[in-house]
N, CA and C of each residue as an Amber inpcrd file, in Angstrom:
protein
   252
  14.1350000 -13.5190000  21.4470000  14.0860000 -14.1570000  22.8030000
  13.9690000 -15.7530000  22.7930000  14.8670000 -16.4450000  23.3860000
  15.0920000 -17.7090000  23.2600000  14.2440000 -18.6390000  23.9070000
  13.7220000 -19.7210000  23.6660000  12.7070000 -20.5110000  24.3790000
  13.3920000 -20.9630000  25.5730000  12.0130000 -20.9890000  26.3800000
  12.6050000 -21.7940000  27.8110000  11.6170000 -22.5330000  28.2970000
  12.0860000 -23.7360000  29.0930000  11.4110000 -24.9420000  29.5070000
  11.4300000 -24.5920000  31.0640000  10.2410000 -24.6120000  31.7570000
  10.3660000 -24.3600000  33.1260000  10.3520000 -25.9410000  33.7760000
  10.6280000 -26.2210000  34.5660000  10.3640000 -27.7560000  35.5990000
  10.9440000 -27.4400000  37.0500000  10.2850000 -28.5700000  37.8170000
  10.1770000 -28.5270000  38.9830000  10.7990000 -30.0270000  39.3980000
  11.6730000 -30.1470000  40.5300000  12.2300000 -31.1250000  41.0920000
  11.1410000 -31.8740000  42.0170000  10.8270000 -33.0400000  42.2990000
  10.0880000 -33.5450000  43.2600000  10.6160000 -33.0500000  44.5430000
   9.7360000 -33.1700000  45.5800000  10.1390000 -32.5650000  46.9460000
  11.1470000 -33.5600000  47.5260000  11.0260000 -34.9490000  47.3480000
  12.0160000 -35.7710000  47.9920000  13.4320000 -36.0050000  47.4920000
  13.6030000 -35.0860000  46.3770000  15.0410000 -35.2910000  45.7390000
  15.7670000 -34.1430000  46.6100000  17.2200000 -34.7800000  47.3420000
  17.6780000 -33.8200000  47.9260000  18.5380000 -32.7430000  47.2050000
  18.5950000 -31.6330000  47.9310000  19.3060000 -30.5040000  47.0600000
  20.7400000 -30.9700000  46.4880000  21.4480000 -31.6800000  47.0600000
  22.7930000 -31.9270000  46.4060000  22.3500000 -33.0410000  45.2330000
  21.4970000 -33.8040000  45.2360000  21.1920000 -34.5880000  43.9820000
  20.7330000 -33.4980000  43.0400000  19.8910000 -32.7350000  43.3670000
  19.4540000 -31.6250000  42.2640000  20.3090000 -30.8620000  41.6160000
  21.4980000 -30.5340000  42.2110000  22.8100000 -29.9860000  41.9590000
  23.3580000 -30.8320000  40.5100000  23.4020000 -31.7600000  41.1220000
  24.3200000 -32.7710000  40.2730000  23.3790000 -32.8640000  38.6470000
  21.8930000 -33.0520000  38.9630000  21.1550000 -33.1010000  37.9640000
  21.0430000 -32.0350000  36.7750000  21.1300000 -30.7020000  37.8870000
  21.3370000 -29.6070000  36.7910000  22.5520000 -29.3460000  36.1010000
  23.5280000 -29.9060000  36.8510000  24.9970000 -30.0230000  35.7980000
  24.9230000 -31.2610000  34.8200000  24.0360000 -32.1440000  35.0660000
  23.8010000 -32.9650000  33.7870000  23.1280000 -32.5880000  32.3910000
  21.9610000 -31.8120000  33.0590000  20.9550000 -31.5980000  32.3110000
  21.4770000 -30.2720000  31.3690000  22.2480000 -29.6230000  31.9060000
  22.9650000 -28.2470000  31.2110000  23.8850000 -28.6530000  30.2500000
  24.2750000 -29.7780000  29.9750000  25.5040000 -30.2990000  29.1010000
  24.6620000 -30.8480000  27.7180000  24.5930000 -29.9280000  26.8830000
  23.9370000 -30.1370000  25.4190000  22.6390000 -30.8350000  25.3640000
  22.2540000 -31.5130000  24.2320000  20.9680000 -32.0720000  23.8310000
  20.1920000 -30.9070000  23.6920000  20.4320000 -29.8330000  23.2700000
  19.6810000 -28.7710000  22.5440000  19.5630000 -27.6070000  23.7270000
  19.9220000 -27.9130000  24.9610000  19.8940000 -27.0390000  25.9960000
  21.3270000 -26.0390000  26.1600000  20.8060000 -24.8790000  26.2080000
  21.9270000 -24.0280000  26.3620000  22.5440000 -23.3490000  27.8060000
  21.2890000 -23.5110000  28.3840000  21.8060000 -23.2040000  30.2680000
  20.6510000 -23.4700000  30.8290000  20.8760000 -23.7780000  31.8730000
  19.9960000 -24.3630000  33.1450000  20.1640000 -23.6710000  34.3730000
  19.0830000 -23.4460000  35.1690000  19.4940000 -22.9950000  36.4800000
  18.2430000 -23.0830000  37.1640000  18.1540000 -22.5650000  38.5120000
  17.2150000 -22.1650000  39.3870000  16.4120000 -20.8540000  39.1870000
  15.0920000 -20.9680000  39.4490000  14.3810000 -19.5940000  39.1230000
  14.8240000 -18.8100000  40.1770000  14.7390000 -19.2900000  41.4260000
  14.9960000 -18.4290000  42.8100000  16.0720000 -19.2410000  43.6130000
  17.2730000 -19.1680000  43.3310000  18.1240000 -20.3860000  44.4120000
  18.1090000 -19.5770000  45.6870000  17.9400000 -18.7060000  45.6940000
  18.2940000 -17.8500000  47.5630000  17.1180000 -17.8380000  48.1480000
  15.9500000 -18.4870000  47.5300000  14.4870000 -18.3800000  48.0710000
  14.4720000 -19.3310000  49.4530000  13.6850000 -18.5170000  50.3830000
  13.7760000 -19.3960000  51.7950000  12.4300000 -20.4180000  51.6480000
  11.7530000 -20.5630000  50.5040000  10.7150000 -21.4220000  50.3780000
  11.2650000 -22.7990000  49.6450000  11.3910000 -23.6950000  50.3050000
  11.8960000 -25.0580000  49.3220000  10.9380000 -25.3600000  48.1300000
   9.7920000 -25.2880000  48.1890000   9.1700000 -25.3440000  46.9560000
   9.3500000 -24.3870000  45.8110000   9.9350000 -22.9170000  46.1320000
  10.3570000 -22.3370000  45.0710000  11.7420000 -22.5630000  44.5250000
  12.4200000 -23.1330000  45.7130000  13.8350000 -23.5910000  45.0980000
  13.8500000 -24.6410000  44.4520000  12.8780000 -25.5580000  44.2640000
  12.8060000 -26.5450000  43.3070000  12.7790000 -26.3020000  42.0130000
  12.0880000 -25.1140000  41.6820000  11.7290000 -24.7020000  40.4850000
  12.8980000 -24.2530000  39.6110000  12.9780000 -24.5630000  38.2500000
  14.0410000 -24.4490000  37.5180000  13.7080000 -24.0830000  35.8970000
  14.7590000 -23.4910000  35.1720000  14.6950000 -23.4230000  33.8920000
  15.5930000 -24.1170000  32.8080000  15.3540000 -24.2900000  31.6680000
  16.1570000 -24.5870000  30.7780000  16.0020000 -23.6170000  29.3800000
  16.8630000 -22.9200000  29.0740000  16.9140000 -22.1260000  28.0020000
  17.5640000 -22.9460000  26.8190000  16.4720000 -23.3600000  25.5820000
  16.8740000 -23.9810000  24.4650000  17.7540000 -23.3270000  23.8530000
  18.6760000 -24.0620000  22.8500000  19.5020000 -23.6530000  22.2760000
  19.0890000 -23.3000000  20.9040000  19.7420000 -22.5030000  19.8700000
  19.1770000 -22.4720000  18.5680000  18.9360000 -23.7030000  17.7400000
  17.6410000 -23.4290000  17.0620000  17.4450000 -24.5880000  16.5080000
  16.8790000 -25.9070000  17.2590000  17.0740000 -25.6200000  18.7390000
  16.4160000 -27.0040000  19.3370000  15.1280000 -27.4460000  19.2350000
  14.8110000 -28.8860000  19.6300000  13.3750000 -29.1350000  19.4810000
  13.0800000 -29.0210000  20.9680000  12.1630000 -27.8680000  21.1460000
  11.8820000 -27.6180000  22.5950000  11.0690000 -28.7970000  23.0310000
   9.9690000 -28.9800000  22.4120000   8.9870000 -30.0630000  22.6740000
   9.7500000 -31.5270000  23.1740000  11.0890000 -31.8350000  22.6090000
  11.8570000 -32.8660000  22.8510000  12.3310000 -32.6100000  24.1550000
  12.8200000 -31.4420000  24.4380000  13.5080000 -30.9310000  25.7580000
  12.3270000 -31.2240000  26.7660000  11.2370000 -30.6650000  26.4180000
  10.1760000 -30.8490000  27.7010000   9.9650000 -32.4850000  27.9700000
   9.8960000 -33.1170000  26.7920000   9.8400000 -34.7580000  27.0350000
  10.7700000 -35.0880000  27.8440000  12.1510000 -35.0490000  27.5360000
  13.3020000 -35.6710000  28.1860000  13.2740000 -35.2210000  29.7100000
  13.1780000 -34.2200000  29.8380000  13.0860000 -33.7110000  31.3760000
  11.8240000 -34.2110000  32.2600000  10.6930000 -34.2100000  31.5490000
   9.6070000 -34.7740000  32.3320000   9.6530000 -36.5790000  32.3490000
  10.5650000 -37.0670000  31.8030000  11.1720000 -38.3950000  31.9940000
  11.7310000 -38.4730000  32.8950000  12.5420000 -37.9000000  33.5310000
  13.5760000 -38.0290000  34.6050000  12.9770000 -38.3800000  35.8870000
  13.0880000 -39.1220000  36.4450000  12.0430000 -39.7720000  37.6410000
  12.4230000 -38.9010000  38.6560000  13.2100000 -37.8840000  38.7220000
  13.5270000 -37.0050000  39.5770000  12.5980000 -35.3310000  39.6970000
  12.2340000 -35.1680000  38.3680000  11.5400000 -34.2770000  37.9820000
   9.9690000 -34.2000000  38.0480000   9.1660000 -33.5810000  38.8460000
   8.0250000 -33.4750000  39.1030000   7.0380000 -33.3830000  37.6410000
   7.3670000 -32.2220000  37.0020000   7.0050000 -31.9190000  35.9140000
   7.7280000 -30.8530000  34.7790000   7.5020000 -30.7170000  33.6360000
   8.4130000 -29.9090000  33.0780000   7.0520000 -29.4750000  31.7890000
   7.4930000 -27.9660000  31.5620000   6.2610000 -27.4550000  30.4020000
   6.8250000 -26.0270000  29.9300000   6.2240000 -25.6050000  28.8970000
   6.6650000 -24.4500000  28.4720000   5.8320000 -23.1350000  29.0450000
   6.2660000 -22.1440000  29.3800000   5.4050000 -21.2190000  29.8170000
   4.6260000 -20.5150000  28.8870000   3.2370000 -19.9610000  29.3160000
   2.0840000 -19.4660000  28.5250000   2.9180000 -18.3620000  27.9810000
   2.5230000 -18.2150000  26.3250000   3.1380000 -17.2650000  25.6830000
   2.1260000 -16.0810000  25.8770000   2.8250000 -14.8950000  26.0430000
   2.3200000 -13.4090000  26.4550000   2.4340000 -12.6840000  25.0200000
   1.5110000 -11.7640000  24.9190000   1.6110000 -10.7800000  23.8600000
   1.0040000  -9.6440000  24.1270000   1.2220000  -8.7310000  23.4720000
   0.8260000  -7.2180000  23.8100000  -0.1940000  -7.2980000  22.5550000
């Protein structure tokens, strides 16, 4: 399973700007893919929630730091590890 980073845009960032940022975030620097968790949600808070899949050998902590540093991002984190 590839590592994933979860992040959320701030509420005051327009959806058009969010799309531009998603396109920029998804270009290299250890990130293999980005997207919205629930792009068709009727709830604006849920539509702001996104993911970034880390590429092979990527420094996941650096991805979290880089996303967290963006002024349009409210926060970025690694999901809790779950096991059986």
